[in-house]
N, C-alpha and C positions, 0 to 999 in steps of 0.2 A: 504494499500499499504506499509506503513512504517513497519507494522508488518511482511510483507512477506520479506522485505528487511532485517530486523533484523534476522529473522530466517535463511535467507541464509547466512548471515555473521557469524552467530553463528555456523552454519553447516561447512562453510568453514574454521573457526579458529579451530574447533574441529579436523577436517581432518588433517589440517596442524600441529597441535600438535601431532597427532599420528604418522604421517610420521616422524616428527622430533625425537620423541622417538624411532622409529625403527631404525633410522640412528644411533642414539648414541649407541644402543645395538650392531650394527654391528661393530661400531669403537672399542668397549671395546675387541674385539676379532681379532684384526688386525694381519693378517698373511703376511709374506714377502717371495718372491721368494729368494732362497739361491742357490749359485752355488760357491763351495769353491773346491780347489784342490791343489796339491803339487805346491808350487810357488806362490799361490794365496789363503792363508789360511783364509782371513778374508772376511765376508759378507759385504754388505752395511750397514749403520747405520740404526737402527730403533727405534722409540720412544716406551717405554714400557708404557702401558695404566694403569697398576694397581699395586698392591703391593703383587701379588701372588708370592710365593717363589720358583716356577718351570718355565722353559722355555720349550718349545715345538719344536720338530723337526720332521717333516714327510718326509722321503726320498721318492723320486720318482725314483731315479737312484742312485747307489753308487758302489764303488769298494774298497777293502781293509777293514782292521779292523780300524774303525775310532774312534776318540776321539774328544768330542766337549766340548766347554764352551761358555756361553754367558758373555760378558764382557761390563761394563760400565767404564767411566772414574774414578769414585769413588771406583771401587770394588777391586782395588789392584791386586793380582794375584790369581784368583779363580782356584779351581781344575778342572781338565778334567773329563768328564763322558764318558764311553764307549757307542758309539752309538749301541744298539742292534736292535732297530726297531723303528717304529713310537711310539712316547709317550712324557711323562713329565720326564724332568730331572731337579734335585734339583741345586739351586744356592748354592755355598758353602760359600757365603758372604753376607752382607746385600743386600738388594734390594732397588732401588731408582725408584719410579713411576715418570713418565713424563720425564725421562731422556733417552739418546740415548744409545742403546746397540747394539753390533755386535757378530755375532756368530763366533767363531774361530774353525777351524777344524785342526786335527793332526793325522797324521798316519806314520808308519814306512815301509808300504807297498809302493814299487816304483808305480808310476802311479795312486795313489789314487785319489778319487774325491768323491764329495756328491752334488747332486742336490735334491732340494725339497722345503718344505716350513718351515719358522721358525717363531716363535711367542715369542717374548722376555718376 
């Protein structure tokens, strides 16, 4: 009887460990909804999970020639990147893992907007 209980407990712990590991993998690629436009150029703050030197933007809807940058309170004044399509865009300053970042959009097109996903 005790051996059966030990086997079940071991199996339960192994399954729990696997589920926990899968959850951590998903956390490392956290993406946030973004909605920026003229007059509301900043997204909500999001925590950067790693030290990668790119941020990612996946537009689902946009209008205008848009430039973006990912900003951290330590990053100073990073350069803007022209948003061409979904993809990786380089940080022009040092990267600070576990800090809050936000996306800033900019355009000279009247009525510009950007909706989509953002990964700091």
